[in-house]
C-alpha positions as CSV (number, residue, x, y, z in Angstrom):
1,X,-107.0,-16.5,37.8
2,X,-105.3,-17.6,34.9
3,X,-104.2,-14.2,33.9
4,X,-102.9,-13.5,37.3
5,X,-100.7,-16.4,37.4
6,X,-99.5,-15.7,34.0
7,X,-98.8,-12.3,34.9
8,X,-96.9,-13.3,37.8
9,X,-95.0,-15.9,35.8
10,X,-93.9,-13.4,33.1
11,X,-92.8,-10.9,35.8
12,X,-90.6,-13.1,37.5
13,X,-89.3,-14.2,34.2
14,X,-88.5,-10.8,33.1
15,X,-86.7,-10.0,36.4
16,X,-84.6,-13.1,36.2
17,X,-83.7,-13.3,32.7
18,X,-84.1,-9.9,30.9
19,X,-83.0,-7.4,33.6
20,X,-79.6,-6.1,33.6
21,X,-78.5,-5.8,37.3
22,X,-75.7,-3.4,38.0
23,X,-72.4,-4.7,39.4
24,X,-71.3,-3.7,42.8
25,X,-68.9,-1.3,41.4
26,X,-71.5,0.3,39.2
27,X,-73.8,0.5,42.3
28,X,-70.9,2.3,44.4
29,X,-70.3,4.8,41.5
30,X,-74.1,5.5,41.2
31,X,-74.4,6.0,44.8
32,X,-71.7,8.6,45.1
33,X,-72.9,10.5,41.9
34,X,-76.2,10.8,43.7
35,X,-74.7,12.0,47.0
36,X,-72.7,14.3,45.4
37,X,-75.4,15.9,43.3
38,X,-77.6,16.0,46.4
39,X,-74.9,17.8,48.3
40,X,-74.4,20.3,45.5
41,X,-78.1,20.9,44.8
42,X,-78.4,21.4,48.7
43,X,-75.7,23.9,48.7
44,X,-77.5,25.9,45.8
45,X,-80.8,25.9,47.5
46,X,-79.0,27.1,50.9
47,X,-77.3,29.8,48.9
48,X,-80.3,31.1,47.3
49,X,-82.2,31.0,50.7
50,X,-79.4,33.1,52.2
51,X,-79.4,35.6,49.2
52,X,-83.4,35.8,49.5
53,X,-83.2,36.3,53.2
54,X,-80.7,39.3,52.7
55,X,-82.8,40.9,50.0
56,X,-86.0,40.8,52.0
57,X,-84.2,42.2,55.3
58,X,-82.8,45.0,53.0
59,X,-86.2,45.7,51.5
60,X,-87.9,45.4,55.0
61,X,-85.4,47.9,56.5
62,X,-86.6,50.6,54.2
63,X,-89.9,50.9,55.5
């Protein structure tokens, strides 16, 4: 039981004293970066899907 209480105490201490939390501005900037990257990757995957669909349609139309 002593090990568990020590673990919890040290974990709390680390969260309170050692972790550097982002400021509100940093958090907003990071969120915008993640949203833009998500939209960009979604667009690339969508385009690749369209190209693959077109290529398969062309291939199947040969037979």
